[in-house]
Chimera marker file (.cmm) of the C-alpha trace (Angstrom):
<marker_set name="trace">
<marker id="1" x="8.473" y="-66.403" z="27.456" r="1" g="1" b="0" radius="0.5"/>
<marker id="2" x="5.419" y="-64.219" z="27.465" r="1" g="1" b="0" radius="0.5"/>
<marker id="3" x="3.985" y="-62.006" z="24.791" r="1" g="1" b="0" radius="0.5"/>
<marker id="4" x="4.069" y="-58.304" z="25.700" r="1" g="1" b="0" radius="0.5"/>
<marker id="5" x="1.960" y="-56.138" z="23.396" r="1" g="1" b="0" radius="0.5"/>
<marker id="6" x="3.104" y="-52.982" z="25.193" r="1" g="1" b="0" radius="0.5"/>
<marker id="7" x="6.772" y="-53.312" z="24.320" r="1" g="1" b="0" radius="0.5"/>
<marker id="8" x="8.356" y="-51.601" z="21.332" r="1" g="1" b="0" radius="0.5"/>
<marker id="9" x="11.838" y="-51.620" z="19.801" r="1" g="1" b="0" radius="0.5"/>
<marker id="10" x="14.610" y="-49.664" z="21.477" r="1" g="1" b="0" radius="0.5"/>
<marker id="11" x="13.817" y="-45.945" z="21.142" r="1" g="1" b="0" radius="0.5"/>
<marker id="12" x="17.361" y="-45.084" z="20.032" r="1" g="1" b="0" radius="0.5"/>
<marker id="13" x="17.119" y="-47.656" z="17.227" r="1" g="1" b="0" radius="0.5"/>
<marker id="14" x="13.754" y="-46.255" z="16.116" r="1" g="1" b="0" radius="0.5"/>
<marker id="15" x="15.160" y="-42.717" z="15.961" r="1" g="1" b="0" radius="0.5"/>
<marker id="16" x="18.209" y="-43.962" z="14.037" r="1" g="1" b="0" radius="0.5"/>
<marker id="17" x="15.972" y="-45.605" z="11.420" r="1" g="1" b="0" radius="0.5"/>
<marker id="18" x="14.065" y="-42.334" z="10.956" r="1" g="1" b="0" radius="0.5"/>
<marker id="19" x="17.196" y="-40.190" z="10.636" r="1" g="1" b="0" radius="0.5"/>
<marker id="20" x="19.729" y="-42.580" z="9.036" r="1" g="1" b="0" radius="0.5"/>
<marker id="21" x="17.624" y="-45.414" z="7.593" r="1" g="1" b="0" radius="0.5"/>
<marker id="22" x="19.289" y="-48.098" z="9.734" r="1" g="1" b="0" radius="0.5"/>
<marker id="23" x="18.929" y="-49.028" z="13.426" r="1" g="1" b="0" radius="0.5"/>
<marker id="24" x="22.691" y="-48.954" z="14.047" r="1" g="1" b="0" radius="0.5"/>
<marker id="25" x="24.436" y="-46.287" z="11.964" r="1" g="1" b="0" radius="0.5"/>
<marker id="26" x="28.081" y="-46.535" z="10.927" r="1" g="1" b="0" radius="0.5"/>
<marker id="27" x="30.874" y="-44.474" z="12.477" r="1" g="1" b="0" radius="0.5"/>
<marker id="28" x="30.189" y="-41.686" z="9.959" r="1" g="1" b="0" radius="0.5"/>
<marker id="29" x="26.426" y="-41.898" z="9.350" r="1" g="1" b="0" radius="0.5"/>
<marker id="30" x="24.686" y="-40.080" z="6.512" r="1" g="1" b="0" radius="0.5"/>
<marker id="31" x="21.336" y="-38.463" z="7.263" r="1" g="1" b="0" radius="0.5"/>
<marker id="32" x="18.428" y="-39.231" z="4.941" r="1" g="1" b="0" radius="0.5"/>
<marker id="33" x="17.321" y="-35.581" z="5.138" r="1" g="1" b="0" radius="0.5"/>
<marker id="34" x="19.727" y="-32.696" z="5.658" r="1" g="1" b="0" radius="0.5"/>
<marker id="35" x="19.328" y="-30.975" z="9.020" r="1" g="1" b="0" radius="0.5"/>
<marker id="36" x="17.014" y="-33.645" z="10.482" r="1" g="1" b="0" radius="0.5"/>
<marker id="37" x="18.647" y="-34.863" z="13.682" r="1" g="1" b="0" radius="0.5"/>
<marker id="38" x="17.823" y="-37.317" z="16.435" r="1" g="1" b="0" radius="0.5"/>
<marker id="39" x="16.691" y="-34.344" z="18.556" r="1" g="1" b="0" radius="0.5"/>
<marker id="40" x="13.874" y="-33.674" z="16.056" r="1" g="1" b="0" radius="0.5"/>
<marker id="41" x="12.303" y="-37.092" z="16.693" r="1" g="1" b="0" radius="0.5"/>
<marker id="42" x="10.024" y="-37.925" z="19.618" r="1" g="1" b="0" radius="0.5"/>
<marker id="43" x="8.350" y="-41.183" z="20.571" r="1" g="1" b="0" radius="0.5"/>
<marker id="44" x="5.395" y="-41.654" z="22.890" r="1" g="1" b="0" radius="0.5"/>
<marker id="45" x="5.440" y="-45.161" z="24.259" r="1" g="1" b="0" radius="0.5"/>
<marker id="46" x="2.229" y="-47.168" z="24.597" r="1" g="1" b="0" radius="0.5"/>
<marker id="47" x="0.346" y="-47.291" z="27.877" r="1" g="1" b="0" radius="0.5"/>
<marker id="48" x="-2.073" y="-49.925" z="29.100" r="1" g="1" b="0" radius="0.5"/>
<marker id="49" x="-4.924" y="-47.551" z="28.245" r="1" g="1" b="0" radius="0.5"/>
<marker id="50" x="-3.805" y="-46.229" z="24.834" r="1" g="1" b="0" radius="0.5"/>
<marker id="51" x="-2.007" y="-49.303" z="23.433" r="1" g="1" b="0" radius="0.5"/>
<marker id="52" x="-0.555" y="-46.996" z="20.756" r="1" g="1" b="0" radius="0.5"/>
<marker id="53" x="2.922" y="-45.774" z="19.949" r="1" g="1" b="0" radius="0.5"/>
<marker id="54" x="3.302" y="-42.386" z="18.252" r="1" g="1" b="0" radius="0.5"/>
<marker id="55" x="6.391" y="-41.317" z="16.345" r="1" g="1" b="0" radius="0.5"/>
<marker id="56" x="6.684" y="-37.585" z="15.652" r="1" g="1" b="0" radius="0.5"/>
<marker id="57" x="9.210" y="-35.516" z="13.738" r="1" g="1" b="0" radius="0.5"/>
<marker id="58" x="9.485" y="-31.749" z="13.713" r="1" g="1" b="0" radius="0.5"/>
<marker id="59" x="11.725" y="-29.828" z="11.332" r="1" g="1" b="0" radius="0.5"/>
<marker id="60" x="12.106" y="-26.067" z="10.961" r="1" g="1" b="0" radius="0.5"/>
<marker id="61" x="12.860" y="-24.994" z="7.404" r="1" g="1" b="0" radius="0.5"/>
<marker id="62" x="14.672" y="-21.696" z="6.987" r="1" g="1" b="0" radius="0.5"/>
<marker id="63" x="15.145" y="-20.555" z="3.381" r="1" g="1" b="0" radius="0.5"/>
<marker id="64" x="18.336" y="-18.895" z="2.164" r="1" g="1" b="0" radius="0.5"/>
<marker id="65" x="16.684" y="-15.502" z="2.544" r="1" g="1" b="0" radius="0.5"/>
<marker id="66" x="15.229" y="-15.768" z="6.016" r="1" g="1" b="0" radius="0.5"/>
<marker id="67" x="13.361" y="-12.428" z="5.904" r="1" g="1" b="0" radius="0.5"/>
<marker id="68" x="11.644" y="-10.335" z="3.264" r="1" g="1" b="0" radius="0.5"/>
<marker id="69" x="13.499" y="-7.149" z="2.316" r="1" g="1" b="0" radius="0.5"/>
<marker id="70" x="12.257" y="-4.062" z="4.169" r="1" g="1" b="0" radius="0.5"/>
<marker id="71" x="10.003" y="-6.235" z="6.321" r="1" g="1" b="0" radius="0.5"/>
<marker id="72" x="10.468" y="-8.013" z="9.595" r="1" g="1" b="0" radius="0.5"/>
<marker id="73" x="8.510" y="-11.062" z="8.451" r="1" g="1" b="0" radius="0.5"/>
<marker id="74" x="10.335" y="-14.339" z="9.037" r="1" g="1" b="0" radius="0.5"/>
<marker id="75" x="10.087" y="-16.898" z="6.249" r="1" g="1" b="0" radius="0.5"/>
<marker id="76" x="10.978" y="-19.948" z="8.343" r="1" g="1" b="0" radius="0.5"/>
<marker id="77" x="8.248" y="-22.484" z="8.999" r="1" g="1" b="0" radius="0.5"/>
<marker id="78" x="7.997" y="-25.811" z="10.765" r="1" g="1" b="0" radius="0.5"/>
<marker id="79" x="7.061" y="-29.148" z="9.231" r="1" g="1" b="0" radius="0.5"/>
<marker id="80" x="5.461" y="-31.621" z="11.622" r="1" g="1" b="0" radius="0.5"/>
<marker id="81" x="4.719" y="-35.240" z="10.825" r="1" g="1" b="0" radius="0.5"/>
<marker id="82" x="3.470" y="-38.074" z="13.000" r="1" g="1" b="0" radius="0.5"/>
<marker id="83" x="2.563" y="-41.713" z="12.671" r="1" g="1" b="0" radius="0.5"/>
<marker id="84" x="0.580" y="-43.758" z="15.163" r="1" g="1" b="0" radius="0.5"/>
<marker id="85" x="0.431" y="-47.532" z="15.433" r="1" g="1" b="0" radius="0.5"/>
<marker id="86" x="-1.563" y="-49.766" z="17.705" r="1" g="1" b="0" radius="0.5"/>
<marker id="87" x="0.552" y="-52.266" z="19.675" r="1" g="1" b="0" radius="0.5"/>
<marker id="88" x="-2.178" y="-54.464" z="21.137" r="1" g="1" b="0" radius="0.5"/>
<marker id="89" x="-5.687" y="-55.650" z="20.296" r="1" g="1" b="0" radius="0.5"/>
<link id1="1" id2="2" r="1" g="1" b="0" radius="0.2"/>
<link id1="2" id2="3" r="1" g="1" b="0" radius="0.2"/>
<link id1="3" id2="4" r="1" g="1" b="0" radius="0.2"/>
<link id1="4" id2="5" r="1" g="1" b="0" radius="0.2"/>
<link id1="5" id2="6" r="1" g="1" b="0" radius="0.2"/>
<link id1="6" id2="7" r="1" g="1" b="0" radius="0.2"/>
<link id1="7" id2="8" r="1" g="1" b="0" radius="0.2"/>
<link id1="8" id2="9" r="1" g="1" b="0" radius="0.2"/>
<link id1="9" id2="10" r="1" g="1" b="0" radius="0.2"/>
<link id1="10" id2="11" r="1" g="1" b="0" radius="0.2"/>
<link id1="11" id2="12" r="1" g="1" b="0" radius="0.2"/>
<link id1="12" id2="13" r="1" g="1" b="0" radius="0.2"/>
<link id1="13" id2="14" r="1" g="1" b="0" radius="0.2"/>
<link id1="14" id2="15" r="1" g="1" b="0" radius="0.2"/>
<link id1="15" id2="16" r="1" g="1" b="0" radius="0.2"/>
<link id1="16" id2="17" r="1" g="1" b="0" radius="0.2"/>
<link id1="17" id2="18" r="1" g="1" b="0" radius="0.2"/>
<link id1="18" id2="19" r="1" g="1" b="0" radius="0.2"/>
<link id1="19" id2="20" r="1" g="1" b="0" radius="0.2"/>
<link id1="20" id2="21" r="1" g="1" b="0" radius="0.2"/>
<link id1="21" id2="22" r="1" g="1" b="0" radius="0.2"/>
<link id1="22" id2="23" r="1" g="1" b="0" radius="0.2"/>
<link id1="23" id2="24" r="1" g="1" b="0" radius="0.2"/>
<link id1="24" id2="25" r="1" g="1" b="0" radius="0.2"/>
<link id1="25" id2="26" r="1" g="1" b="0" radius="0.2"/>
<link id1="26" id2="27" r="1" g="1" b="0" radius="0.2"/>
<link id1="27" id2="28" r="1" g="1" b="0" radius="0.2"/>
<link id1="28" id2="29" r="1" g="1" b="0" radius="0.2"/>
<link id1="29" id2="30" r="1" g="1" b="0" radius="0.2"/>
<link id1="30" id2="31" r="1" g="1" b="0" radius="0.2"/>
<link id1="31" id2="32" r="1" g="1" b="0" radius="0.2"/>
<link id1="32" id2="33" r="1" g="1" b="0" radius="0.2"/>
<link id1="33" id2="34" r="1" g="1" b="0" radius="0.2"/>
<link id1="34" id2="35" r="1" g="1" b="0" radius="0.2"/>
<link id1="35" id2="36" r="1" g="1" b="0" radius="0.2"/>
<link id1="36" id2="37" r="1" g="1" b="0" radius="0.2"/>
<link id1="37" id2="38" r="1" g="1" b="0" radius="0.2"/>
<link id1="38" id2="39" r="1" g="1" b="0" radius="0.2"/>
<link id1="39" id2="40" r="1" g="1" b="0" radius="0.2"/>
<link id1="40" id2="41" r="1" g="1" b="0" radius="0.2"/>
<link id1="41" id2="42" r="1" g="1" b="0" radius="0.2"/>
<link id1="42" id2="43" r="1" g="1" b="0" radius="0.2"/>
<link id1="43" id2="44" r="1" g="1" b="0" radius="0.2"/>
<link id1="44" id2="45" r="1" g="1" b="0" radius="0.2"/>
<link id1="45" id2="46" r="1" g="1" b="0" radius="0.2"/>
<link id1="46" id2="47" r="1" g="1" b="0" radius="0.2"/>
<link id1="47" id2="48" r="1" g="1" b="0" radius="0.2"/>
<link id1="48" id2="49" r="1" g="1" b="0" radius="0.2"/>
<link id1="49" id2="50" r="1" g="1" b="0" radius="0.2"/>
<link id1="50" id2="51" r="1" g="1" b="0" radius="0.2"/>
<link id1="51" id2="52" r="1" g="1" b="0" radius="0.2"/>
<link id1="52" id2="53" r="1" g="1" b="0" radius="0.2"/>
<link id1="53" id2="54" r="1" g="1" b="0" radius="0.2"/>
<link id1="54" id2="55" r="1" g="1" b="0" radius="0.2"/>
<link id1="55" id2="56" r="1" g="1" b="0" radius="0.2"/>
<link id1="56" id2="57" r="1" g="1" b="0" radius="0.2"/>
<link id1="57" id2="58" r="1" g="1" b="0" radius="0.2"/>
<link id1="58" id2="59" r="1" g="1" b="0" radius="0.2"/>
<link id1="59" id2="60" r="1" g="1" b="0" radius="0.2"/>
<link id1="60" id2="61" r="1" g="1" b="0" radius="0.2"/>
<link id1="61" id2="62" r="1" g="1" b="0" radius="0.2"/>
<link id1="62" id2="63" r="1" g="1" b="0" radius="0.2"/>
<link id1="63" id2="64" r="1" g="1" b="0" radius="0.2"/>
<link id1="64" id2="65" r="1" g="1" b="0" radius="0.2"/>
<link id1="65" id2="66" r="1" g="1" b="0" radius="0.2"/>
<link id1="66" id2="67" r="1" g="1" b="0" radius="0.2"/>
<link id1="67" id2="68" r="1" g="1" b="0" radius="0.2"/>
<link id1="68" id2="69" r="1" g="1" b="0" radius="0.2"/>
<link id1="69" id2="70" r="1" g="1" b="0" radius="0.2"/>
<link id1="70" id2="71" r="1" g="1" b="0" radius="0.2"/>
<link id1="71" id2="72" r="1" g="1" b="0" radius="0.2"/>
<link id1="72" id2="73" r="1" g="1" b="0" radius="0.2"/>
<link id1="73" id2="74" r="1" g="1" b="0" radius="0.2"/>
<link id1="74" id2="75" r="1" g="1" b="0" radius="0.2"/>
<link id1="75" id2="76" r="1" g="1" b="0" radius="0.2"/>
<link id1="76" id2="77" r="1" g="1" b="0" radius="0.2"/>
<link id1="77" id2="78" r="1" g="1" b="0" radius="0.2"/>
<link id1="78" id2="79" r="1" g="1" b="0" radius="0.2"/>
<link id1="79" id2="80" r="1" g="1" b="0" radius="0.2"/>
<link id1="80" id2="81" r="1" g="1" b="0" radius="0.2"/>
<link id1="81" id2="82" r="1" g="1" b="0" radius="0.2"/>
<link id1="82" id2="83" r="1" g="1" b="0" radius="0.2"/>
<link id1="83" id2="84" r="1" g="1" b="0" radius="0.2"/>
<link id1="84" id2="85" r="1" g="1" b="0" radius="0.2"/>
<link id1="85" id2="86" r="1" g="1" b="0" radius="0.2"/>
<link id1="86" id2="87" r="1" g="1" b="0" radius="0.2"/>
<link id1="87" id2="88" r="1" g="1" b="0" radius="0.2"/>
<link id1="88" id2="89" r="1" g="1" b="0" radius="0.2"/>
</marker_set>
């Protein structure tokens, strides 16, 4: 075989680890964080130029009271987190 620095694990398995904590969830998986779904996770695969993989998660938090009384000011806000790792020298 050959060593391929540009390859990463299966994207579905990566997303499952982020959301459920395991690469292959059970028939009735339990999320690590409420309301964080696979759709909230994105992965940018490495290219020959960048040699980096980036994992991003975006989550919109909406409190119980979503607006201030007598105001039209929404109280929801989005959390964004990302991690980047180099895949080749």
